[in-house]
N, C-alpha and C positions, 0 to 999 in steps of 0.2 A: 502495503498498496505506498509505503514511504517513495519506494520508490517511480513507481507511477505518481505520486504528486512532484516528484525531483523535475519528471521530464514535460509533465503538463509546468509548468513551471519556464523552462525549459524553450518551449513551442509558445507559447507566452513572449518574454525577452525574445524572442529573437523574432516577431509575426510582429510588435510590436514598435518594435525599432525597426523593422521597413514601410508600418505604414503611418510612424513622424517623418521616415524617408523621400516620403513619395513614392517610395514605389510602389504602387498604388491609386489612383484618381479616385477621387471625392464618388462614391456610386458604382466603383468597377464593387464585379466580384469577384470573388475569392477564392483558386483551386475547392474543390465538393471537400468532402470527410474524407470519400475513399482516398480520391491522390495525393489530396493532403498528409493525409495517415500513411501512403506511401515513399511519398517521400522525408517525411521527415524517419520512418523507420517504427511507427508505433499504428499501437493497435487505434481503430476506430473508432471506439468508444474513447478512448488517449484524444484520440483530435479534439471529436465532437465538447470534451469538456471544456478545450484549451479553449477553440471555437469561441463558448458558452462565456468564459472569463473573459475574453475580447468585449462581447457583446453587456456583456455586465461593465466593463470596463467604458464604454460607449464609445470604443473604437471599431469594434463593427453593425451591424444591424440584421437578424435573424428577419431571412420570411419566409414562412412554413411555403411549403413544396419548390421549392428555389435556391433556397443558401444561402451563402451570407456576404452580405455587401459592407461597401467603407462607409462607415457615419460621415455625417458633414460636425464638424467644429466649430463653426466661426461663430461664438459665442460673443454677444456686447459686452464692452469692457467696462470701466467701473466709470462710471459717473465724476466720480473725485481723484486728483490728483495724486495726496496725501494727506494718510492720519490729517486730523486733525489737532494740532497742539494744545497747551494754555495751561495755564496754572491751574494747581485745583485750586479754585479757592469758594466753591460751592459742594453743595453734600454730592448734586451732578457729578458735575466732573469728577473730584478726587475720586469715588467708586468705579469710574470711567478709567480711569488710569489707572486704579491695580485690578484693572479687566485685562481692559488691554495695552498694557505696559509699553509707553513708549521713549519712560526715561531709563538716567542706565545706572544712576543713584537715587537707593528709594529710601529712606527712610522714612519717609511719607506711610510707606506699606502697612495693609494690617496680614503683612502674613510671613512666616520663619520666610527663607529664600526658596528653592528647588534642594539645593543642598544640601541641605537637615536635612532632606530625607531619603539622602544616599541609602539604601542596605535596609531601608524599612519591612515593615511590616506588609507595609500598602503596593510598595512597588513588587516586592515580592510576587504579591496575589496574584497582580495586575497586571504583568511580563507581557503575559500572553496578547494585551491589547496595549500594548505601547507601542507609541506611531516616532518615525525619524523625520529630521529634521526640524525647521520650524514650528513645524505644531509638537513635539515631543511631549509624551505628558512629565508636567511638576509640578502635580498633584498639588496645581490651582486651583482657582474657581474656570478659570478658562475661557476664551475672547464668550464677550453676552449676547453677538451672535451664531453661534452653536461653531462647533468641529467645523476648521472650514471646506478639508477633504470633504469633508457628508456637505457643505452647503454648495463644493462644487458640480461635485457629483448627481445634483437636484438639478442644477443647470440644467447639462446633460438630462437628465430625463425628461426636464420642462421640455425642449427642443426638438424630443423626442412628438410634441403632443400638440410641436408646430405654439411655443411660449418661448418669450425670448424675453428672460426677464435679467438682469446687472447686475456683476458681486454684488454689490451691498443694495440690492432688491429680494434679496433672500434672508429670512428669521426662524433661527428654530427654535422652536415652541419642544413645547410639553403635550406636545397631542397636536386637533380640531383644536375644543374646545379651548383649551389656554386662548389659541391662533383665536377665536373668537372671546372669548375673556379682554384682548390686551385690544382688540377693538371696540368692544364696548365701550371698553376705559375713554379709552382714547378720539372719540366721535359720536359718542353718546350721552346723551346729560336726560336726568328725571325730567317726563313730560316729553319728550318724543314721539316722536311716529315714526317706528319701521315698520316694512312689508316683508310677510316671510312665506312659504308655500304650506298651504291648508290644502290636505297633510304636509309635515313637514316634519323633523328632527325634534325633536320635545326638549332633547336634554338645551338649544336653542333657547327655548322658552322659559324654562328656569333662569339661564340667566336675566333674560333680556327682563322677565316680572323684576327681578333680585334687584334691577340696577333703575327702576320703575318707568321703564323703557313702551309706550302704547304699541299694542302689534296687532296687527291687520295682517290677514289670514289672503291672500291671493290662495286664488282655484288650480288644483296641480291637473294637467290631465295625464297623457298617456305619454302627448308628446314636450313638455313642458308646463311652466303656469298658461293658464292661461290667458290668451292679449287680451284679447277685450276688456275682461275680468282687472287685469294691471294697469293700462291705462287707464281706464275709470277711478283707481283705485288713486293715480299718482296723479291724478286734477286734485282729486278730491278732497283727501289729505297730504297731498305735499312733504312725503318722505325724506328721508334722513340717508337710510339706507332700505337696498334691499338682499334679504336675505333668502339666499334659496339653493338648492344643489341639483348639476348637472348629467350627471351618469348613477345608475343604475342607484336612485334615490335613493335616500334612506325615508319613507317609510311603504311606495308605491312599490319598485321595483324599475319607472320609466327611468326614460332617455329625452334626454335632452335634438331638438328636433335644431336643425342648424335654421327656416325661415324665424323656426320659432324665437332663435340665440340672436335672433338677426333685432329682430323687432324687439325683444326685451336691452339691449345698448338702444336700437333708438328711441323707444318710450324713456329712458331713466334715464340721456341725455336731455333730455325733449325738457327734466322738470331737475335737470342737476343731481339726479339720485343717484351716489354711487350702490358699486356692485359685490357682494362675499360672493364668489361661486365658493362651495364646498366643495374641492371628488375625494373624499375616501377612499374613494375607493378605484381611482384611477387605474391604480397596478392589476384592476382584473377583469377589467375592459379596453377596448383594442386603445393604441393610440391615437389614431388616427380617428377617434370620434370625437364629435361638438365642441366643445368647449368658450367658455362666453371668451376670459383672458385669452385664450387662442388671437379671438378676434377682435379685442378690445387691442391686446400687446399689451399689458398693465398700468393703463393710462386711465381708467375709471372703475377697473375691476381691480379686487380683492384676491386672493386666489389662497386657499388653504387645503390645504393636506396629511397628511399621517401615515402613519404604519404598524399603528397600534388595532387598527380593524383586519392588514394582513402576515404580522407576524404573532404581536400575543398585545395585547391590553394589558397587562404587568408592563408592557417596553413602549414608555410614555416619552414620545416622539413624535416631535410632526413638524412641521412649519410655516411657509404665510409669506406670501410673492407677492410684488404689486409695486409704484412707482418708487423708487427711493424714498426722493419728501417725504413720504407719508409713514413709511417703511425708517424709519431717524423714528423720530418719535412713538414710533412703536418698539422698537427697540428697547430707548429710553425707560420706556414704561415697564419694558418684563425686567429692568435693572433693578427701576425701583423694586417694582414686587417680589420678583423674587430670584436675583441675582443675578444667576442664569441657567443657562440649564444641564443636565449631565453627562459632560465628559463618555462616559464610561459608557452609558447607555449608543450614546452618540458613535464613537469610537466602534462600537459592535454591531452594530447595524448595517456603519459602514463598514467594516468586517464580510457582511454579509453579503453587501453586498455588489463589491469589490473582487469578493473570491469568486464568483455570480451561485452559492448556495441560496440564492437572493435568488434568482432566477429561473434554480432546478423547484425553490421552493411552489414557488408564481405558475409552472405551469402544472406542476400536481394539485393546487388551490382551484385553478381556474376549471383543472377538466372535472372536480369531485362538483365546485360548484354548478355545470353546467349539469351536471346524472340527475342530482338532488333537486337543480330548479324544475325539468321536463316532472319526470319519477309526482311531485309534490303538486306542482297541477296535479297534473293526471286524478293524483289520487281526490285534490281536495273539491273538480271540476264535475266530475263522481260522481260526490257525495249530495253536492248541490248546490254550494256556496260557486261566487259567481271572483274570480280571479281575473285581474287584472293583466291581460300583453303586455312583454315586457319583450321589447328589441334584443339586451344581452343579459344573457344572467348574473345576476345577481346576490347575495344575501338573500333579502327579500321578497317576499310576494305581498301582494296588499287583498284580503281575502272577506268579501262584503254580503251577509247573512239574508237572505225572505223579509220579506214584510212578516216583523208580528214578532224576530225578534227581539226582548231584551241584552241591551248587549253589559251592562252590568250585571245581572242576574246569569246570564251564561258564561262571565267568569268566575263567582262567587262559588259555581258551582263547581267549576273549573278545579280551583282550586280546592276544595272538599277531596276531589281527590288527585290529588301533587299533581297539577297540570297547569304552570304558568305561561296563558294568557297576556297578550298584550294589545288591549282595545283601541276603537279609533279613537278613540274622543280623545285620549294622550297627547297623541300628535294632532292636534284641528288649536289654534286660540281665541277660536270660540264658534266652534261647533256647534249648526245651528238641529233645536232638540228633533227635527223633524229625520235629519239624517237617519240611511240606515245603519242597519248594524253591523262593525268591520271592527279584525284585523287583523294588525301585521306577524305576518308566516317566517318565520329564519327557516326558510327552508335545510338546514341541518336535522335539524329536528322537526320538519310538517310531516314526515313521514314515519312516526315514530306511528303502532302499531295504536298503543290508547288513548291519542291525541285523535285517529281518528273513527273508535269506536266513541268517543267519547262526541265527535263532531254531529256522527250518523243521529244518534240518538238525541242531541238537539235539536235537531233540525227536520222530526219530523211533528 
């Protein structure tokens, strides 16, 4: 196994050097796995793993059924020429300098130097996560923007979705919820009005309620927000922000269509409303799917992503991307409220991506989601529930019951049988009393025989 890894690493190093030296043009197809394996004297599995690592590093693009092609790497440059150097004369500048560390002599620092940590138990236990060069771990807070190699890798991943983010336009967070929290703190005040998807992302509703913000729901259809409803509510409420989710929508599973996306941007620009686009499930849907941030190029759209949905809920690692002029104050709020995110978590995620493990994990995850999606849809429709169709398989399905079903009573009855249901009312900021009973179904659990038996009895 160790020899196999060494061979993979050697191939990756050789092919990387060839690519960076211009041996292949952008968009050019590389030799097939079989031909490349013969050329390098290794097995096809070894060569495929090497190609996967090059895809994970953003050097190659995999096209199913076609092969591997050289990726584009022309990312936008930083919008600022040099770091801001200022005397630490207030709380913000003092804390910023302790994180970004521009000065050489540091008697004003709040922690011991890195040299004091040599040989410590911390260094020994975390040696496998260490980086080299300027981003090497010194057991401090780390940059307030987050681990630089991961931010750069995210910029490449965004380019695959046709979103060009500046280096100072990406901020790492503790997940999508943390990103939303920073945005709410910066842009909203008590009494402000915002628009949200209805049905939509219920943890966001809780954050907005905590901030004493007025929420108004925009009807969510199979193709995204209802444009007529959106235009009417923009004109009558003049909201500051519109929070929406584009692909594999939580909770309906729907996907944003190109015409609706154009309509959203035109309508929100007319009324001066910023858009916050949650793309939590981006890594399980095709990169070419429609994104508002790709059409807008982060001018009036703030883009939110996370790894917590596709890796582990315990790995609190996400990001937001936007115009640098907006990301900077969000960075300051992150610094003042939480100092920094975990460099250990961010290095761990970066290593999974860079080593190709994340790519292989996503392939398995997509396959499971696709199979479960179809199976659960068929089972629920056979029982008699109405399931909203999904263009691409996601984690969730939205299932509605026939008239006459009491949603609260249904959930209480399920709880008596140790079945946890997510009622439709939770996902609406102001649900009509006449709305049909509905539940959000996680496809990973939707084919459980106990659930299906319970639903059969309930709809009789």
